[in-house]
C-alpha positions in Angstrom: 154.8 148.4 108.5 153.6 150.3 111.6 150.6 152.5 111.9 149.4 154.8 114.9 148.3 152.8 118.1 144.8 154.8 118.5 142.9 152.5 116.0 143.7 149.1 117.9 143.3 150.5 121.2 139.9 151.8 120.2 139.2 148.3 118.8 140.3 146.2 122.1 138.3 148.9 124.3 135.1 148.1 122.3 135.7 144.2 121.9 136.2 144.3 125.8 132.9 146.0 126.3 131.1 143.7 124.3 132.8 140.6 125.3 135.2 141.0 128.5 139.0 140.8 128.8 139.6 137.0 128.5 138.1 137.3 124.7 140.4 140.2 124.3 143.3 138.4 125.6 142.6 135.2 123.3 142.3 137.6 120.2 145.1 139.3 121.1 147.3 136.2 121.3 145.7 134.5 118.0 147.0 138.1 116.3 150.5 137.7 117.7 150.1 140.6 120.1 150.3 141.0 123.8 148.6 143.7 126.2 152.1 145.5 126.3 151.7 145.8 122.4 148.7 147.9 122.5 148.5 149.5 125.9 150.4 153.0 126.9 153.3 153.6 126.5 152.9 152.0 122.9 152.6 154.5 120.1 152.6 152.2 117.2 151.5 148.9 116.0 152.2 146.3 112.9 149.4 147.4 110.5 149.2 143.5 109.7 148.5 142.6 113.5 145.9 145.2 113.5 144.2 143.7 110.8 144.3 140.3 112.0 143.1 141.8 115.3 140.0 142.9 113.5 139.4 139.7 111.7 139.9 137.5 114.9 137.8 140.1 117.1 134.7 139.6 114.5 135.1 135.9 114.4 135.4 135.6 118.5 132.0 137.1 118.8 130.3 136.1 115.5 129.9 139.5 114.5 131.0 140.6 110.7 129.9 144.1 111.3 132.1 144.6 114.5 134.8 146.1 112.8 132.6 148.5 110.8 130.4 149.6 114.0 133.7 150.6 115.7 135.1 152.2 112.8 132.0 154.8 113.4 133.5 155.6 116.9 136.8 156.5 115.8 137.7 160.2 116.7 141.5 160.2 117.1 143.1 163.3 115.8 146.9 162.3 117.2 148.8 162.2 113.6 149.9 165.1 111.9 147.1 164.8 109.0 144.4 164.9 111.9 145.7 168.1 113.0 146.1 169.7 109.7 142.3 168.6 109.0 141.4 170.0 112.3 142.3 173.4 111.5 141.2 173.3 107.9 138.3 175.5 106.5 136.0 172.8 105.3 135.3 169.3 104.5 137.0 169.9 101.3 140.1 170.7 102.6 140.0 168.0 104.9 139.6 165.4 102.3 142.1 167.1 100.0 144.4 166.7 103.1 143.8 163.1 103.3 144.6 162.7 99.4 147.7 164.6 100.0 149.1 163.6 103.4 147.7 160.3 104.5 150.6 158.1 103.1 152.5 159.9 105.9 150.6 157.6 108.4 149.7 154.7 106.4 151.7 153.9 103.5 149.7 151.1 102.3 146.7 153.2 101.4 146.2 156.2 99.4 143.2 158.5 98.8 142.4 160.7 96.0 139.6 163.2 96.1 137.6 163.3 92.5 134.6 165.6 92.0 132.5 165.1 89.0 128.9 165.4 88.2 126.7 166.2 91.1 128.9 164.3 93.4 132.3 164.2 95.2 134.4 160.9 95.6 137.3 160.0 98.3 138.7 157.1 96.6 141.1 154.7 98.2 143.5 152.6 96.5 145.8 149.9 98.1 149.7 150.6 97.5 150.4 147.4 99.3 148.0 145.1 98.0 148.7 142.2 100.7 146.3 144.1 102.7 143.3 143.8 100.2 142.7 140.5 101.8 141.8 141.8 105.3 138.1 142.7 104.4 137.3 143.3 108.1 140.2 146.1 108.3 139.0 147.5 105.0 135.5 148.0 106.4 136.8 149.4 109.9 138.8 152.1 107.7 136.1 153.5 105.6 133.6 153.5 108.3 136.3 155.2 110.3 136.7 157.8 107.6 133.0 158.8 107.9 133.6 159.0 111.6 136.6 161.5 111.1 134.3 163.6 108.9 131.3 163.7 111.1 133.9 164.6 114.2 135.8 167.5 112.5 132.6 169.1 111.0 130.6 168.2 114.1 127.7 167.2 111.6 126.0 164.2 111.3 127.1 163.8 107.5 125.5 160.8 105.7 127.5 159.8 102.7 125.5 159.2 99.3 127.2 155.6 99.3 130.0 153.8 100.8 131.6 151.4 98.3 133.8 148.2 98.8 135.3 145.9 96.2 134.7 142.7 98.1 131.7 140.7 98.6 129.8 140.0 101.9 127.1 137.7 100.4 123.7 138.4 102.3 125.2 140.5 104.9 124.8 144.1 103.1 121.9 144.8 105.1 123.7 144.5 108.4 126.4 147.0 107.1 123.4 149.4 106.0 122.0 149.2 109.2 125.1 150.2 111.0 125.6 153.1 108.9 122.0 154.2 108.4 123.2 155.3 105.0 123.5 153.1 101.7 126.5 150.7 101.5 127.7 148.7 98.2 130.0 145.8 98.1 131.5 144.2 94.8 131.8 147.7 93.4 134.7 148.7 91.3 136.6 150.7 93.7 136.8 151.7 97.5 135.2 154.7 97.9 133.2 157.3 100.2 130.5 159.0 98.1 129.5 162.7 99.0 127.1 165.5 97.8 128.8 168.2 96.6 127.2 170.9 99.2 128.6 168.6 102.0 132.1 169.8 100.8 131.3 173.1 101.8 130.3 172.3 105.6 132.7 174.2 107.9 135.2 172.9 110.3 134.3 174.8 113.6 138.2 174.5 114.6 139.5 175.9 111.5 142.6 178.2 112.3 144.4 179.3 109.0 147.8 180.3 110.7 147.9 176.8 112.5 146.8 175.0 109.5 149.7 176.8 107.4 152.5 175.9 110.1 151.1 172.4 110.1 150.8 172.0 106.0 154.5 173.2 105.9 155.3 170.6 108.5 153.5 168.0 106.6 155.3 168.8 103.4 158.7 168.4 105.0 157.6 165.1 106.4 156.8 164.2 102.9 160.0 165.2 101.5 161.7 163.5 104.2 160.0 159.9 104.2 161.2 157.0 102.0 158.6 154.8 100.9 159.4 151.4 102.3 160.3 149.1 99.5 157.7 146.4 99.0 158.6 142.9 99.4 158.6 140.7 96.2 155.8 138.7 97.9 153.5 141.6 98.4 154.0 142.5 95.0 153.0 139.2 93.8 149.9 138.9 95.9 148.9 142.4 94.3 149.2 140.9 91.0 147.2 138.0 91.8 144.5 139.8 93.6 144.1 141.9 90.6 143.6 138.8 88.3 140.6 137.6 90.3 137.7 136.7 90.0 137.9 134.0 87.7 141.7 133.4 87.0 145.2 133.4 88.8 148.1 135.0 87.1 150.7 132.4 85.9 154.2 133.1 87.4 155.7 133.9 83.9 153.1 136.7 83.4 153.7 138.2 86.9 157.4 138.1 86.4 156.8 139.9 83.1 154.6 142.6 84.8 157.3 143.1 87.4 160.0 143.4 84.6 161.7 140.2 86.1 162.9 137.1 84.1 161.1 134.0 85.8 164.6 132.7 87.1 165.0 136.1 88.9 161.4 136.2 90.2 162.0 132.5 91.7 165.5 133.9 92.8 164.0 136.9 95.1 161.1 134.7 96.5 163.5 132.1 97.6 165.3 134.7 99.5 162.2 135.6 101.1 161.6 132.1 102.0 158.7 131.4 99.8 157.9 130.4 96.3 154.9 131.7 93.8 153.2 128.3 94.4 153.3 128.8 98.2 152.0 132.4 97.6 149.2 131.4 95.7 148.0 128.7 98.1 148.1 130.7 101.0 146.5 133.7 99.4 143.7 131.0 98.0 143.6 129.7 101.6 143.4 132.9 103.2 140.6 134.2 100.7 138.4 131.3 100.9 138.2 131.1 104.6 137.3 135.2 104.4 134.9 134.6 101.7 133.0 131.8 103.4 132.6 133.9 106.6 131.5 136.8 104.2 128.5 134.4 103.2 129.5 133.7 99.7 128.2 130.2 98.4 130.8 127.7 97.7 130.6 127.7 93.9 131.0 131.5 93.7 134.1 131.1 96.0 135.3 128.4 93.8 135.1 130.7 90.7 136.4 133.9 92.0 139.6 131.9 93.3 140.0 130.5 89.8 139.1 126.7 90.1 137.7 124.7 87.2 134.9 123.6 89.6 133.6 123.3 93.0 134.8 119.8 93.5 138.5 120.9 92.9 137.8 123.7 95.3 136.7 121.5 98.0 139.7 119.2 97.5 142.2 122.0 97.8 140.2 123.4 100.9 140.3 120.2 102.8 144.2 120.0 102.0 144.8 123.5 103.3 142.5 123.2 106.6 141.9 119.6 107.3 138.1 120.1 106.8 135.5 120.3 104.1 134.1 124.1 103.3 130.9 122.9 104.4 132.4 121.8 107.5 134.6 125.1 108.1 131.3 127.2 107.4 129.4 125.4 110.2 132.3 125.7 112.6 132.7 129.6 112.4 129.2 130.1 112.8 129.8 129.3 116.6 131.9 132.4 117.7 135.0 131.6 119.7 133.5 133.4 122.9 130.9 130.9 123.4 133.4 127.8 123.0 
């Protein structure tokens, strides 16, 4: 799955300003990328590699809020959805555009505008749950959403609250400092909460004739596009992620939820070069490292990942990484750029 190149170009530029070209080269390589993959004339980048880049960039400079802070600098309007928004009447139309057309540029994430009570919510929902493990990219995307709202309206809009489903331990204040608005983690859903009056903020570049033309074009793109079929692995990762915290869905139940027999599920995973057990282990290993970097204590990580106790988790973690969780926490506190 590919996404527009503009986001990773911004990330590489900001990382180079912060840490220099050598660190950028190292992070690109660790993410499976090269300069040729992100520099002009490249126009698209693998979404998964983009997610890895944000993760490794934060690790390289020892700054958990690098992705969020960079997101607030995002201004690109090169996509059809960006141009539709640019020529919209007000912020409400901008958010309606996001809900309608965002899948054209990123089929893994969908938006929905919900207006209720005294506020409005732009809700985000993963259509491909294999991306939910990439917390730093998720933070980048929602903070970038705030930046786009500001760029389009040319007003320093401050959300009532930005909400994420994952936890960042004791780092919450750092994210709130970056945004200068409330940020909540461990929420029920990902969303940007806005005041109702903010929906009426006009877009200075409003052009009804251009908007009508672009809307028609956007509708044609939606009609012509074919949603990429998710691999069975991605579907399984989504089921496992949603079964947390405190439990891991078993293969038989996962098969039933996908409308498959256990044997058919096993056969499909084998054709993709994996197994249910391997997926569970890989996801647990990846999330464990992310949770530790997020500042969660080890007993909480153990519970979220469905282990009976911390000792069982520590044994598994050492099997995955060759080191104890406490040793890993100490190591990742030393940024790569200082090594």
